[in-house]
N, CA, C and O of each residue as an XYZ file, in Angstrom:
700
protein
N     -52.370    -98.279    -41.274
C     -50.699    -98.614    -40.971
C     -49.998    -98.107    -40.661
O     -49.037    -98.644    -40.111
N     -50.115    -96.271    -40.907
C     -49.253    -95.451    -40.797
C     -49.944    -95.163    -38.965
O     -49.212    -95.048    -37.982
N     -51.008    -95.122    -38.944
C     -51.113    -94.618    -37.424
C     -50.612    -96.012    -36.433
O     -50.453    -95.921    -35.216
N     -50.475    -96.862    -36.959
C     -49.931    -97.946    -36.158
C     -48.218    -97.806    -36.120
O     -47.670    -98.450    -35.226
N     -47.662    -97.297    -36.701
C     -46.312    -96.962    -36.367
C     -46.083    -95.599    -36.161
O     -44.914    -95.214    -36.141
N     -46.701    -95.061    -36.055
C     -46.652    -93.370    -35.266
C     -46.136    -93.447    -33.619
O     -45.141    -92.831    -33.237
N     -46.945    -94.272    -32.745
C     -46.573    -94.234    -31.531
C     -45.497    -95.264    -31.522
O     -45.111    -95.393    -30.360
N     -45.023    -95.844    -32.121
C     -43.399    -96.464    -32.321
C     -42.442    -95.758    -32.775
O     -41.306    -96.145    -32.502
N     -42.582    -94.691    -33.485
C     -41.724    -94.112    -33.839
C     -41.107    -93.017    -33.191
O     -39.961    -92.571    -33.247
N     -42.890    -92.426    -32.082
C     -42.454    -91.560    -31.608
C     -41.363    -92.115    -30.001
O     -40.450    -91.606    -29.352
N     -42.092    -93.309    -29.956
C     -41.491    -93.752    -28.779
C     -39.836    -94.013    -29.097
O     -39.161    -93.613    -28.148
N     -39.147    -94.500    -30.033
C     -37.748    -94.526    -30.444
C     -37.292    -93.444    -30.595
O     -36.259    -93.204    -29.970
N     -37.723    -92.641    -31.253
C     -37.596    -90.726    -30.715
C     -37.076    -90.736    -29.161
O     -35.937    -90.617    -28.708
N     -37.744    -90.834    -28.820
C     -37.704    -90.665    -27.357
C     -36.665    -91.577    -26.334
O     -35.902    -91.447    -25.377
N     -37.101    -92.368    -27.064
C     -36.012    -93.633    -25.845
C     -34.510    -93.220    -26.668
O     -33.518    -93.563    -26.025
N     -34.242    -92.581    -27.905
C     -32.963    -91.876    -28.592
C     -32.706    -90.703    -27.558
O     -31.623    -90.713    -26.973
N     -33.572    -89.741    -27.300
C     -33.309    -89.314    -26.530
C     -32.505    -89.116    -24.687
O     -31.647    -88.491    -24.064
N     -33.424    -90.026    -24.562
C     -32.936    -90.477    -23.479
C     -31.381    -90.967    -22.975
O     -30.589    -90.727    -22.065
N     -31.479    -91.729    -24.065
C     -29.903    -93.192    -24.304
C     -28.731    -91.514    -24.402
O     -27.829    -91.224    -23.616
N     -29.132    -90.828    -25.456
C     -28.148    -89.532    -25.419
C     -27.995    -89.036    -24.045
O     -26.933    -88.678    -23.536
N     -28.838    -89.045    -23.641
C     -28.517    -88.283    -21.968
C     -27.746    -88.769    -20.995
O     -27.063    -88.313    -20.078
N     -28.131    -90.175    -21.579
C     -27.129    -90.691    -20.285
C     -25.917    -90.418    -20.686
O     -25.317    -90.358    -19.613
N     -25.399    -90.278    -21.243
C     -23.442    -90.139    -21.854
C     -23.303    -88.121    -22.021
O     -22.250    -87.643    -22.444
N     -24.423    -87.256    -21.649
C     -23.967    -85.903    -20.985
C     -23.309    -86.065    -19.557
O     -23.481    -87.007    -18.785
N     -22.338    -84.694    -19.326
C     -22.084    -84.502    -17.866
C     -23.002    -83.571    -17.653
O     -23.214    -82.692    -18.488
N     -23.672    -83.653    -16.485
C     -24.573    -83.048    -15.722
C     -23.739    -81.937    -15.205
O     -24.500    -81.029    -14.870
N     -22.371    -81.588    -14.975
C     -21.875    -80.395    -14.797
C     -21.530    -79.863    -15.721
O     -20.927    -78.836    -15.410
N     -21.613    -80.070    -17.144
C     -21.292    -79.060    -18.201
C     -23.284    -78.375    -18.557
O     -23.894    -79.012    -19.415
N     -23.762    -77.622    -18.121
C     -24.855    -77.489    -18.339
C     -24.519    -75.696    -19.561
O     -23.725    -74.808    -19.249
N     -25.035    -75.700    -20.310
C     -24.966    -75.025    -21.129
C     -25.499    -73.234    -20.309
O     -26.373    -72.984    -19.479
N     -24.854    -72.644    -20.774
C     -24.844    -71.350    -19.255
C     -25.466    -70.380    -20.665
O     -24.700    -70.323    -21.627
N     -26.840    -69.628    -20.783
C     -27.887    -68.667    -21.939
C     -26.406    -67.512    -22.307
O     -26.076    -67.134    -23.431
N     -25.666    -67.123    -20.876
C     -25.114    -65.788    -20.488
C     -23.922    -66.184    -21.660
O     -23.984    -65.337    -22.551
N     -22.725    -67.329    -21.976
C     -22.246    -67.154    -22.314
C     -22.017    -66.912    -23.653
O     -22.749    -67.538    -24.420
N     -20.749    -65.767    -24.408
C     -20.701    -64.687    -25.555
C     -21.672    -63.306    -25.006
O     -21.748    -62.371    -25.803
N     -22.411    -63.169    -23.658
C     -23.283    -62.125    -24.032
C     -22.534    -61.611    -22.633
O     -21.941    -62.261    -21.772
N     -22.852    -59.904    -22.776
C     -22.479    -59.325    -21.819
C     -22.599    -59.532    -20.443
O     -23.749    -59.870    -20.161
N     -21.759    -59.451    -19.357
C     -21.671    -59.849    -18.402
C     -22.546    -59.153    -17.825
O     -22.357    -57.937    -17.779
N     -24.064    -59.878    -17.065
C     -25.102    -58.382    -16.001
C     -23.680    -57.652    -15.488
O     -22.529    -58.024    -15.261
N     -24.486    -56.311    -15.434
C     -23.908    -54.922    -14.515
C     -24.328    -55.233    -13.026
O     -25.333    -55.923    -12.857
N     -23.777    -54.869    -12.175
C     -23.917    -54.733    -10.962
C     -23.363    -53.808    -10.286
O     -22.149    -53.808    -10.492
N     -23.871    -52.593     -9.188
C     -22.845    -52.291     -8.296
C     -23.436    -52.736     -6.792
O     -24.476    -52.379     -6.238
N     -22.207    -53.801     -6.265
C     -22.164    -53.910     -5.050
C     -21.196    -52.978     -4.063
O     -20.359    -52.114     -4.329
N     -21.614    -53.459     -2.977
C     -20.805    -52.846     -1.527
C     -19.355    -53.980     -1.284
O     -19.322    -55.189     -1.053
N     -18.790    -53.455     -1.373
C     -17.358    -54.330     -0.957
C     -17.524    -55.055     -0.128
O     -18.585    -54.974      0.490
N     -16.598    -56.016      0.216
C     -16.876    -56.704      2.098
C     -15.355    -56.278      2.500
O     -14.934    -56.719      3.569
N     -14.505    -55.452      1.718
C     -13.548    -55.011      2.825
C     -13.711    -53.704      3.193
O     -12.964    -53.258      4.064
N     -14.457    -53.080      2.751
C     -14.789    -51.759      2.689
C     -16.622    -51.448      2.441
O     -16.977    -51.650      1.280
N     -17.403    -51.131      3.121
C     -18.732    -51.775      2.906
C     -19.149    -50.111      2.408
O     -20.184    -49.715      1.872
N     -17.919    -49.345      2.815
C     -18.820    -48.091      2.262
C     -18.766    -47.515      0.759
O     -19.283    -46.449      0.425
N     -18.040    -48.407     -0.121
C     -17.297    -48.182     -1.166
C     -18.320    -49.396     -2.130
O     -19.184    -50.083     -1.584
N     -18.112    -49.439     -3.106
C     -18.516    -50.357     -4.414
C     -18.243    -50.758     -5.458
O     -17.812    -49.923     -6.253
N     -18.370    -52.179     -5.912
C     -17.530    -52.862     -6.778
C     -18.459    -52.819     -8.008
O     -19.625    -53.005     -7.662
N     -18.304    -52.625     -9.397
C     -18.640    -53.146    -10.733
C     -17.887    -53.500    -11.663
O     -16.758    -53.063    -11.885
N     -18.707    -54.646    -12.503
C     -17.675    -54.856    -13.399
C     -17.192    -54.018    -14.103
O     -16.047    -54.256    -14.485
N     -17.774    -52.847    -14.516
C     -17.455    -51.466    -15.349
C     -15.864    -51.394    -14.938
O     -15.043    -51.004    -15.768
N     -15.460    -51.802    -13.571
C     -14.166    -51.625    -13.161
C     -13.028    -52.214    -13.972
O     -11.940    -51.672    -14.168
N     -13.569    -53.825    -14.579
C     -12.465    -54.588    -15.086
C     -12.359    -54.746    -16.537
O     -11.754    -55.597    -17.189
N     -13.296    -53.434    -17.028
C     -13.233    -53.417    -18.903
C     -11.855    -53.329    -19.541
O     -11.119    -52.425    -19.146
N     -11.541    -53.933    -20.220
C     -10.107    -53.951    -20.956
C      -9.530    -54.901    -20.127
O      -8.325    -55.119    -20.254
N     -10.156    -55.482    -19.330
C      -8.811    -56.810    -18.748
C     -10.207    -58.415    -18.529
O     -11.383    -58.735    -18.356
N      -9.157    -58.752    -18.677
C      -9.617    -60.887    -18.592
C      -9.777    -61.054    -17.447
O      -8.715    -60.692    -16.941
N     -10.704    -61.510    -16.359
C     -10.851    -61.837    -15.348
C     -11.895    -62.583    -14.984
O     -12.906    -62.373    -15.655
N     -12.011    -63.614    -13.903
C     -12.811    -64.414    -13.170
C     -12.996    -64.101    -12.050
O     -12.215    -63.832    -11.137
N     -14.777    -64.160    -12.155
C     -15.666    -63.655    -10.860
C     -15.941    -65.388    -10.566
O     -16.247    -66.423    -11.159
N     -15.638    -64.936     -9.398
C     -16.251    -66.490     -8.250
C     -17.141    -66.075     -7.707
O     -17.064    -64.914     -7.305
N     -18.036    -66.645     -7.531
C     -19.107    -66.752     -6.599
C     -19.374    -67.307     -5.597
O     -20.322    -68.083     -5.719
N     -18.780    -67.228     -4.268
C     -18.549    -68.392     -2.966
C     -19.395    -67.822     -2.055
O     -20.203    -66.915     -2.257
N     -19.160    -68.408     -1.043
C     -19.896    -68.488      0.101
C     -19.126    -68.829      1.696
O     -18.697    -69.970      1.521
N     -18.858    -68.537      2.710
C     -18.164    -69.188      3.564
C     -18.864    -70.819      4.142
O     -18.373    -71.826      4.652
N     -20.203    -70.407      3.744
C     -21.312    -71.356      4.484
C     -20.954    -73.159      3.365
O     -21.338    -74.312      3.556
N     -20.121    -72.559      2.328
C     -20.105    -73.643      1.453
C     -18.816    -74.596      1.308
O     -17.672    -74.194      1.096
N     -19.248    -76.037      1.474
C     -18.168    -76.576      1.742
C     -17.191    -76.901      0.411
O     -15.994    -77.174      0.493
N     -17.944    -76.814     -0.796
C     -17.339    -76.696     -2.136
C     -16.517    -75.922     -2.420
O     -15.752    -76.212     -3.339
N     -16.376    -74.601     -1.700
C     -15.891    -73.522     -2.238
C     -14.503    -73.747     -1.522
O     -13.367    -73.500     -1.927
N     -14.990    -74.351     -0.204
C     -13.388    -74.840      0.800
C     -12.763    -75.195     -0.355
O     -11.992    -74.363     -0.832
N     -12.956    -76.554     -1.095
C     -12.239    -77.134     -1.474
C     -11.617    -76.606     -2.651
O     -10.401    -76.746     -2.513
N     -11.818    -76.206     -3.456
C     -11.559    -75.005     -4.535
C     -10.596    -74.091     -4.063
O      -9.643    -73.762     -4.769
N     -10.777    -73.635     -2.871
C      -9.967    -72.372     -2.298
C      -8.243    -72.246     -2.635
O      -7.619    -71.403     -3.279
N      -7.933    -73.103     -2.119
C      -6.801    -73.536     -1.957
C      -5.930    -73.104     -3.548
O      -5.102    -72.215     -3.748
N      -6.448    -74.011     -4.392
C      -6.669    -73.587     -5.829
C      -6.521    -72.321     -6.369
O      -5.660    -72.092     -7.218
N      -7.691    -71.024     -5.731
C      -7.187    -70.061     -6.257
C      -6.750    -68.951     -5.311
O      -6.734    -67.740     -5.533
N      -6.393    -69.620     -4.198
C      -5.386    -68.758     -3.604
C      -3.431    -69.117     -4.575
O      -2.475    -68.408     -4.892
N      -3.739    -70.399     -4.662
C      -2.651    -70.148     -5.522
C      -2.257    -69.471     -6.931
O      -1.214    -68.916     -7.279
N      -3.935    -69.812     -7.889
C      -3.823    -68.827     -8.903
C      -3.414    -67.191     -8.172
O      -2.306    -66.698     -8.385
N      -4.304    -66.583     -7.441
C      -3.971    -65.430     -7.257
C      -2.433    -64.913     -6.945
O      -2.219    -63.726     -7.188
N      -1.353    -65.704     -6.429
C      -0.033    -65.684     -6.399
C       0.553    -65.418     -7.785
O       1.343    -64.543     -8.141
N       0.098    -66.172     -8.315
C       0.617    -65.794     -9.463
C       0.488    -64.826    -10.556
O       1.125    -64.772    -11.608
N      -0.551    -63.991    -10.072
C      -1.388    -62.711    -10.821
C      -0.923    -63.159    -12.490
O      -0.144    -62.455    -13.134
N      -1.513    -64.384    -13.022
C      -1.834    -64.711    -14.070
C      -3.392    -64.104    -14.764
O      -3.646    -64.013    -15.966
N      -4.201    -63.778    -13.731
C      -5.256    -63.270    -13.828
C      -6.137    -62.867    -12.489
O      -6.061    -63.617    -11.516
N      -7.228    -61.332    -12.411
C      -7.227    -61.221    -11.294
C      -8.209    -61.567    -11.067
O      -8.820    -61.614    -12.134
N      -9.260    -62.095     -9.701
C     -10.066    -62.840     -9.686
C     -10.784    -62.427     -8.572
O     -10.420    -62.632     -7.414
N     -12.074    -61.693     -8.990
C     -13.295    -61.210     -8.268
C     -13.885    -62.327     -7.491
O     -14.023    -63.494     -7.857
N     -14.276    -61.676     -6.137
C     -15.096    -62.596     -5.541
C     -16.425    -62.373     -5.290
O     -16.651    -61.484     -4.469
N     -17.282    -62.885     -5.728
C     -18.743    -62.922     -5.514
C     -19.314    -63.364     -4.383
O     -19.938    -64.417     -4.512
N     -19.291    -62.895     -3.342
C     -19.765    -63.477     -1.799
C     -21.384    -63.345     -1.766
O     -22.031    -62.331     -2.030
N     -21.844    -64.521     -1.406
C     -23.218    -64.533     -1.789
C     -24.164    -65.462     -0.888
O     -24.160    -66.598     -0.414
N     -24.772    -64.610     -0.917
C     -25.836    -64.865      0.350
C     -25.128    -65.725      1.901
O     -25.245    -66.889      2.284
N     -24.283    -64.356      2.580
C     -23.313    -65.233      3.385
C     -23.549    -63.876      4.106
O     -23.982    -62.810      3.669
N     -23.211    -64.172      5.106
C     -22.619    -62.609      6.546
C     -21.296    -62.288      6.277
O     -20.365    -63.057      6.036
N     -21.305    -61.055      6.341
C     -19.694    -60.433      6.058
C     -18.886    -60.873      6.579
O     -17.809    -61.249      6.118
N     -19.481    -60.925      8.253
C     -18.507    -60.862      8.911
C     -17.890    -62.481      8.827
O     -16.731    -62.668      9.195
N     -18.681    -63.580      8.351
C     -18.423    -64.865      8.723
C     -17.241    -64.684      7.340
O     -16.087    -65.079      7.505
N     -17.508    -64.296      6.518
C     -16.674    -64.171      5.051
C     -15.533    -63.442      5.092
O     -14.684    -63.636      4.222
N     -15.343    -62.579      6.006
C     -14.222    -61.697      6.194
C     -13.219    -62.890      7.417
O     -11.990    -62.810      7.419
N     -13.743    -63.621      8.094
C     -12.987    -64.523      8.958
C     -12.547    -65.474      8.258
O     -11.407    -65.888      8.470
N     -13.519    -66.157      7.056
C     -13.043    -67.097      6.591
C     -11.936    -66.842      5.577
O     -11.145    -67.740      5.289
N     -11.871    -65.682      5.055
C     -10.502    -65.153      4.119
C      -9.397    -64.696      5.166
O      -8.277    -64.512      4.691
N      -9.506    -64.563      6.049
C      -8.403    -63.981      7.330
C      -7.829    -65.150      7.512
O      -6.666    -65.060      7.905
N      -8.315    -66.422      7.336
C      -7.751    -67.694      8.009
C      -7.606    -68.816      6.944
O      -6.967    -69.820      7.256
N      -8.317    -68.682      5.349
C      -7.931    -69.388      4.714
C      -7.094    -69.099      3.497
O      -6.749    -69.855      2.588
N      -6.792    -67.503      3.752
C      -6.450    -66.626      2.768
C      -7.211    -66.216      1.255
O      -7.903    -66.931      0.530
N      -6.723    -64.532      1.058
C      -7.659    -64.112      0.245
C      -7.641    -64.013     -0.797
O      -7.242    -62.878     -1.056
N      -7.963    -64.858     -2.145
C      -7.398    -64.434     -2.982
C      -7.908    -63.398     -4.291
O      -7.429    -63.174     -5.402
N      -9.075    -62.914     -3.591
C      -9.473    -62.029     -4.502
C      -9.200    -60.631     -4.447
O      -8.999    -60.241     -3.297
N      -9.113    -59.549     -5.539
C      -8.839    -58.467     -5.861
C      -9.373    -57.268     -5.114
O      -8.826    -56.249     -4.693
N     -11.091    -57.884     -5.074
C     -11.957    -57.129     -4.405
C     -13.000    -58.382     -4.438
O     -13.107    -59.281     -5.272
N     -13.838    -58.094     -3.069
C     -15.128    -58.966     -3.578
C     -16.261    -58.433     -2.958
O     -16.190    -57.991     -1.811
N     -17.522    -58.430     -3.738
C     -18.796    -58.117     -3.872
C     -19.482    -58.572     -2.930
O     -19.047    -59.648     -2.520
N     -20.205    -58.272     -2.512
C     -21.177    -58.557     -1.300
C     -22.656    -58.590     -1.711
O     -23.368    -57.620     -1.453
N     -23.256    -59.913     -2.485
C     -24.382    -60.511     -2.937
C     -25.265    -60.949     -1.189
O     -25.414    -62.081     -0.730
N     -25.674    -59.715     -0.598
C     -26.586    -60.719      0.496
C     -27.729    -61.391      0.288
O     -28.126    -62.434      0.806
N     -28.442    -60.379     -0.887
C     -30.141    -61.263     -1.008
C     -29.579    -62.341     -2.391
O     -30.437    -63.127     -2.794
N     -28.526    -62.374     -2.927
C     -28.414    -63.119     -4.198
C     -28.764    -62.787     -5.689
O     -28.570    -63.378     -6.752
N     -29.310    -61.695     -5.366
C     -30.030    -60.789     -6.819
C     -29.095    -60.990     -7.990
O     -29.441    -61.348     -9.116
N     -27.724    -60.682     -7.536
C     -26.671    -60.363     -8.766
C     -26.154    -62.041     -9.173
O     -25.811    -62.459    -10.279
N     -26.236    -62.755     -7.932
C     -26.287    -64.430     -8.309
C     -27.244    -64.482     -9.115
O     -26.816    -65.147    -10.058
N     -28.309    -64.176     -9.329
C     -29.832    -64.836    -10.318
C     -29.586    -63.746    -11.325
O     -30.419    -63.582    -12.216
N     -28.569    -63.027    -11.265
C     -28.683    -62.119    -12.889
C     -27.506    -63.088    -13.608
O     -27.454    -63.239    -14.829
N     -26.715    -63.622    -12.811
C     -25.324    -64.360    -13.594
C     -26.213    -66.002    -13.633
O     -25.644    -67.012    -14.050
N     -26.985    -66.007    -13.362
C     -27.398    -67.803    -13.392
C     -26.993    -68.753    -12.468
O     -27.112    -69.962    -12.666
N     -26.398    -68.136    -11.215
C     -25.578    -69.144    -10.224
C     -26.993    -69.682     -9.493
O     -27.875    -69.103     -8.860
N     -26.761    -71.145     -9.915
C     -27.764    -72.191     -8.883
C     -27.140    -72.610     -7.813
O     -27.656    -73.544     -7.200
N     -26.026    -72.096     -7.381
C     -25.158    -73.013     -6.031
C     -23.585    -72.722     -6.407
O     -22.871    -72.529     -7.391
N     -23.533    -72.795     -5.319
C     -22.058    -71.861     -5.494
C     -20.828    -73.087     -5.189
O     -21.448    -74.034     -4.706
N     -19.098    -73.505     -5.290
C     -18.848    -72.152     -5.906
C     -19.768    -72.266     -7.796
O     -20.570    -73.096     -8.224
N     -19.197    -71.122     -8.410
C     -19.749    -70.976     -9.998
C     -18.002    -69.568    -10.152
O     -17.513    -68.664     -9.474
N     -17.772    -70.166    -11.283
C     -16.575    -69.450    -11.713
C     -16.719    -68.747    -13.236
O     -16.434    -69.554    -14.121
N     -17.022    -67.689    -13.626
C     -17.153    -67.167    -14.787
C     -15.475    -66.385    -15.260
O     -14.742    -65.759    -14.495
N     -15.362    -66.522    -15.942
C     -14.556    -65.948    -16.832
C     -15.453    -64.936    -17.955
O     -16.399    -65.101    -18.726
N     -14.430    -63.655    -17.494
C     -15.005    -62.346    -18.424
C     -14.100    -62.011    -19.034
O     -12.966    -61.856    -18.578
N     -14.549    -61.792    -20.507
C     -13.090    -61.041    -21.522
C     -12.972    -59.386    -21.267
O     -13.444    -58.733    -20.336
N     -12.422    -59.072    -22.062
C     -11.800    -57.888    -21.967
C     -12.786    -56.607    -22.192
O     -12.778    -55.444    -21.788
N     -13.789    -57.517    -23.183
C     -15.338    -56.177    -23.254
C     -15.994    -56.787    -22.390
O     -17.114    -56.862    -22.895
N     -16.024    -57.217    -21.525
C     -16.858    -57.722    -20.224
C     -17.867    -58.522    -20.919
O     -19.041    -58.188    -20.758
N     -17.591    -59.558    -21.691
C     -18.800    -60.843    -21.963
C     -18.491    -61.825    -21.483
O     -17.264    -61.921    -21.452
N     -18.997    -62.652    -21.068
C     -18.956    -63.979    -20.480
C     -18.319    -64.775    -21.400
O     -18.757    -64.741    -22.550
N     -17.366    -65.498    -21.146
C     -16.443    -66.155    -22.006
C     -16.892    -68.036    -21.613
O     -17.109    -69.015    -22.327
N     -16.862    -67.793    -20.093
C     -16.828    -69.416    -20.290
C     -17.700    -69.543    -18.762
O     -17.822    -68.467    -18.177
N     -18.344    -70.834    -18.040
C     -18.682    -70.651    -16.500
C     -18.625    -71.847    -16.222
O     -19.219    -72.701    -16.880
N     -17.868    -72.111    -15.156
C     -17.402    -73.375    -14.510
C     -18.854    -73.421    -13.420
O     -19.371    -72.644    -12.618
N     -19.006    -74.188    -13.704
C     -20.196    -74.946    -12.504
C     -19.422    -76.127    -11.814
O     -18.834    -77.118    -12.248
N     -19.743    -75.448    -10.139
C     -19.325    -76.652     -9.208
C     -17.427    -75.862     -8.742
O     -16.997    -74.758     -9.076
N     -16.912    -76.649     -8.139
C     -15.824    -76.071     -7.818
C     -14.971    -75.963     -8.977
O     -15.251    -76.424    -10.083
N     -13.386    -75.019     -8.529
C     -12.220    -75.403     -9.832
C     -11.820    -76.455     -9.523
O     -11.748    -76.845     -8.357
N     -11.517    -77.048    -10.442
C     -10.236    -78.359     -9.942
C      -9.280    -78.009    -10.821
O      -9.549    -77.142    -11.653
N      -7.487    -78.853    -10.789
C      -6.651    -78.519    -11.351
C      -7.118    -78.762    -12.825
O      -6.666    -77.994    -13.674
N      -8.081    -79.870    -13.263
C      -7.682    -80.534    -14.349
C      -8.723    -79.305    -14.808
O      -8.424    -78.984    -15.958
N      -9.642    -78.651    -14.395
C     -10.338    -77.277    -15.155
C      -9.594    -76.260    -15.468
O      -9.717    -75.611    -16.507
N      -8.426    -75.968    -14.215
C      -7.746    -74.648    -14.479
C      -6.960    -75.110    -15.660
O      -7.006    -74.452    -16.700
N      -6.127    -76.366    -15.562
C      -5.002    -76.651    -16.945
C      -5.830    -76.693    -17.826
O      -5.479    -75.899    -18.699
N      -7.593    -77.639    -18.330
C      -7.406    -77.882    -19.793
C      -8.373    -76.555    -20.066
O      -8.087    -75.986    -21.119
N      -9.112    -76.150    -19.557
C     -10.247    -74.407    -19.888
C     -10.067    -73.993    -19.456
O      -9.878    -73.151    -20.335
N      -9.719    -73.303    -18.285
C      -9.687    -72.125    -17.611
C      -8.504    -71.224    -18.282
O      -8.736    -70.187    -18.903
N      -7.065    -71.823    -18.050
C      -5.813    -71.464    -18.324
C      -5.905    -70.764    -19.740
O      -6.016    -69.619    -20.180
N      -5.815    -71.898    -20.162
C      -6.076    -71.584    -22.087
C      -6.837    -70.912    -22.770
O      -6.618    -70.396    -23.866
N      -8.005    -70.891    -21.977
C      -8.849    -69.277    -22.406
C      -8.526    -68.366    -22.145
O      -8.468    -67.425    -22.937
N      -8.013    -68.281    -20.261
C      -7.838    -66.613    -19.994
C      -6.858    -66.019    -21.280
O      -7.056    -65.031    -21.987
N      -5.297    -67.377    -21.314
C      -4.220    -67.126    -22.131
C      -4.820    -66.387    -23.546
O      -4.365    -65.293    -23.879
N      -5.778    -67.002    -24.281
C      -6.190    -67.189    -25.642
C      -7.279    -65.640    -25.285
O      -7.950    -65.384    -26.285
N      -7.498    -64.814    -24.309
C      -8.288    -64.603    -24.490
C      -7.388    -62.455    -24.176
O      -7.689    -61.381    -24.696
N      -6.264    -62.851    -23.071
C      -5.508    -62.036    -23.014
C      -4.423    -61.568    -24.568
O      -3.783    -60.555    -24.851
N      -4.688    -63.044    -25.364
C      -3.913    -62.360    -26.377
C      -4.662    -61.587    -27.465
O      -4.145    -61.241    -28.527
N      -5.639    -61.403    -27.186
C      -6.854    -60.516    -28.018
C      -6.725    -58.756    -28.198
O      -7.601    -58.130    -28.795
């Protein structure tokens, strides 16, 4: 009798997991890096290839790291929000120009506005891999100690700014 029930029990457990999965948001993929120190790097700057940027420069500040590219359509959707956010001086935004041509990236920023305090050039995508970027845009909220506090997958929206990013940045800035 127990042998006959075992396949039924396994089947019901699998169906339960699949049913639960129907109600999960695919954009809310938990990042194993949240709560851990942000990966360190030193990359050439987009505006001055002879200079570098490292996250160590941002220690003591709450900041956003935005992985983007000039070829990315969704990046162009979120860009006006980043430009407006940067005008408020609420939080510094660092760009991670991901697998992009520096010339195309500079041209795009000249045309659309530059919300970034600095842009690091990740031509081969290695830093993006360290951060778990699997598609641009992605944005990370990094705390004063240099740890990743939040990962936004996909373009930043007004709702994401209002409901998640701005309240979290305020909380982290107050600490």
